[in-house]
N, C-alpha and C positions, 0 to 999 in steps of 0.2 A: 504493500500499500504506499503511495507517494504522500508527501508531506506538502501541504501548500500554504503558503504565507500571504495574508491578504493585507495590502498597503494602500492608503488613501492620502491625497491632499486634505488639507483641513475645510475648504469648502464644502465637504459634505456635511458637515455639522452634525457628526454621529455623535450621540448621548456618550459621555465619558464612561458611564458604566457598560456598555456594549464594547467598547474599546478593550475595557480591563477583562471582561468575561470571555470575549473571543480573540484575544491577543491580535488586535487590529494595530498597526503602526501608521500614525498621523504625523504627515510632513506639512509643516505650516507655510503658508504664505504670509505675507507682512503686511501690517497696516501701518502708516506713517502720519503723524499729528505733527507736522512742522519737521522738527529734528528729533523727535520722539519717535521710536520704532518698536512695535510689539507684534510678537508672533501670535497669529491666530490659533484659537482654540486653547492656548497655552498661558499667555500673558494677562488676558483680560476676559472675565466671563461676559457673557451677553448683557448682564444687567450693569456691569462696570462700564462695558463699551459705550453702552446707549446712554448712560449718565455722562459719561466724557464727551460724548457728541453734543449732547445738549448745552453743555458749559463752553465749549471749545470755540473759539472764533476763527480756528483755522480749519479748513476743508480738509479731511483726510484724504489719503492717496493709498493705493495699495500696489503692491509688487509681487510678481510670481515666484515660485519655489524656483531657484537657480538650479542648473544641472549638476552642481557639485553635491547639492543636498541630498537628491535623489540617488546620485552615485554611491555617497557614503553609506545610505541605507540599503541599498541593492548589494553592495558588496559585503556588508554583514550579514545580512540575511541569506544570500544565495549559499553560503558555506553550512548553513543549518536547514534548508529546505530544498526540496527538489525543483518547485515551482514557486514563482512570486507572482501574484495578480495585483497590479497597481491601477487603482481608479484615479482619474482627474477630473476636474472641472472641464466644461465645454471649451473645445480648442478655437471655438469662435469667439470667446470672451477672455481668454487669457493665454498667454504664451507657456503655461504649466504643462499641458501635454507634450509640447515639444521638447521642453526640460527634460521629462520623464523618458521621452524616445532617446534623445542625445545620451543620456546616463546609461540606459540600457545597453546601447550599442558601444559605449567606452568598456563598459563592465565585460558584455561578451566578447569582445576582441581579445580580452586577456584570458578568460576562462571561462570554461563549459558552463551551461546554466539554462533554465527555462524562465524568461520573464516576459509576462504578458502585460502591455500597456492598454488600458481601456478608456478612451475618450468617450465620457459618458454623453457628452452632448447635452448635459443638463446642469443644474445648479442645486446647492443646499441639501436637502432631503429627499430632493426629487431624484438624486442618485446615491444618496446616502442610505436610502431602504435597501438598494442592490447591494451595497458595500456589506452591511450588517447581515443580509441574508447569504451572501457568498461566505462570510467568515463563519457563519453557524453550520453551514454545509461543510465547510473545511474542517472546523472542530468535529463534526459527526464522521468524518472519514469519506466523504463523497469524493468520486474522482474529478479530476480536472475537466473531462468532458461533461459531466453531470453538471458542474457548477457554471462552466461558460455558457451551457444551454439556459440555465436559470438566470444568469446575468442578461443574456441577450432578451430573454422574454421580458424581465422587469424593465430594462430600459426602453424597451419599444412600446410597452405598454402600462407605464406609469405616467399618470397625470399630476400636475401641481397647479393648483388655483392660489393665488394671494393677492392680498392689497397692500398698500402703503398708506400711512397716514397723510403725507405731504408729498406734492410733485416736485419739491424744491431740490432734493438730493439726484433724482432723476435728471433735472434741468441742469444741475452744476456738472453732473457726471456726462452729459451729451446723451443721455438716453431718450430724451425728448426735447423739443425745441422750445424756446423761451415762450413763444405766443401760446402754445398748448397748457404750459404750466401757468402762465397768468391767468388764462380763461379757466382753467380748472380750478385754480385758487379762489378766482372771484365767484364763480357758481358752486363750489364747493364738491366739485366732481372727485369721485373716489374710483380710481380705474381697477377694474378685475384684470390682473395680469396671468399669464401662462408662460409655458415654455414650449417652443415649437423651432425644431430644426437647429437646436443648439443656441437660441436666443431668447430672451424676455420679450414677449409680445402682449399687446393690449387685446382682450378678448370681449370685453364688456365694460360698462361703466355704470356707476349709480350717482345720484345726488344725494349726498348726507350720509353720514356713519351709520344711522339707524337702519339703511336699506342694505347694508353691506353683506351681512350673514344671511339675510333672507335671499340675497340674489345667489349667493355661493350655494345654497341649498337647492334653489331652483337649477342651477347648472349642474350639480351632481343628479339630481334627478333625471334631468335631460340627457345625461350622459349614460343612464342605465348600468351604473356600477355595481357591482354585486358585493355590498358592504355588509349586510347583515349578517351577525354573528362573526365578522372578520375583523382583524386589526386594521387599524387607519392611522396614518401619521399626521400629527398637527404640528405647524412650526409656528414660532413668534419670535419677536424682538422685544423683550421685556416687557411684553403687555400680559400679564397674567389674567387680569380681569377680563379682557377680551378673549383669551384662549378659553376660559372658562365658560363664557357664553356659549362660544362657538361649539364646543365639546358638549355642552348641554343639549343643544339644539340637535347636534348630529344622533345623539343618543335617543331624544325623543322621536326624531324622524326616521331613522334607519335602523335602531336596535343594534347599533355597533357594541361589540362586547369588550373590546380592548383598544387603547390608543398608545401610540409611540410617540413621544413629545420631544421634539427637536428646538433647541435654542438657536437663533440665527446668531451666526458669529461676527467677528470684526470685519472681514473683508466683504462678505455679502451686505451687511449691515452699513457699511461705508458708502455702498453704492444705492442702498434702498432707503436708507433713512429711517427714522423712527417708526414704529407701530405698526411692522410689517407682521401680518397673520396669514396663514395659509393651511391648506389641506393637501395631502398627497394620497392619490388613489390610484389602486393597480386594478386593472380589469381582468 
């Protein structure tokens, strides 16, 4: 039986207890507040990051994982495992995937090994859910072929719907134009966002915060997701009261039996801004 090691970059936002339970190595991206640099997932909790974001006069920036960071991890782990499966954030949003590919090629030039790099074409727990499932399967002794089949299924059949509290950070980061942000702010427009072809895209919108959760429930019903009695993932950026409201409504509407909770980290939060709330569903 071959041994398999699961690695991910930090933007998967996997809960720390899963990383510990399933031996997942998390390689961090970095968020910068001016001259201050913090390792995503390690240095700042979601709560502390969003508190700092609210107080800071400096717009945070982010930087990808350098090839050297992946190289170091790959060299260490390939000595202990037959196969490494490494997940990254969408290659359309970050150079982190390319860094992992460069690191893999450098390592395999000098030694034998099996290193798979997975471009998730997703963000946050939209692919973190596949990371955790792959690690569960590896711990259970499943084969590489079985794990890869499951990864492909999850990445192709998992949808994420989320909202942000303000359009300001998307505007600053160039994700939407200034006119859209100004109009959205004046009209109190809350966009419903999703992930398509490796990018964040708007799929709907509502006016006012009170309509957000009913709209998300409506979209889930239209999507015909089989969620009754299943585990559903919820993501949030330091808004536990909104999370509780969404969770309660999902329980009432769909009879969901269990939730996995993912807290949005520094890198994704730097681009989304505060108040991010979402649901991750698999068909």
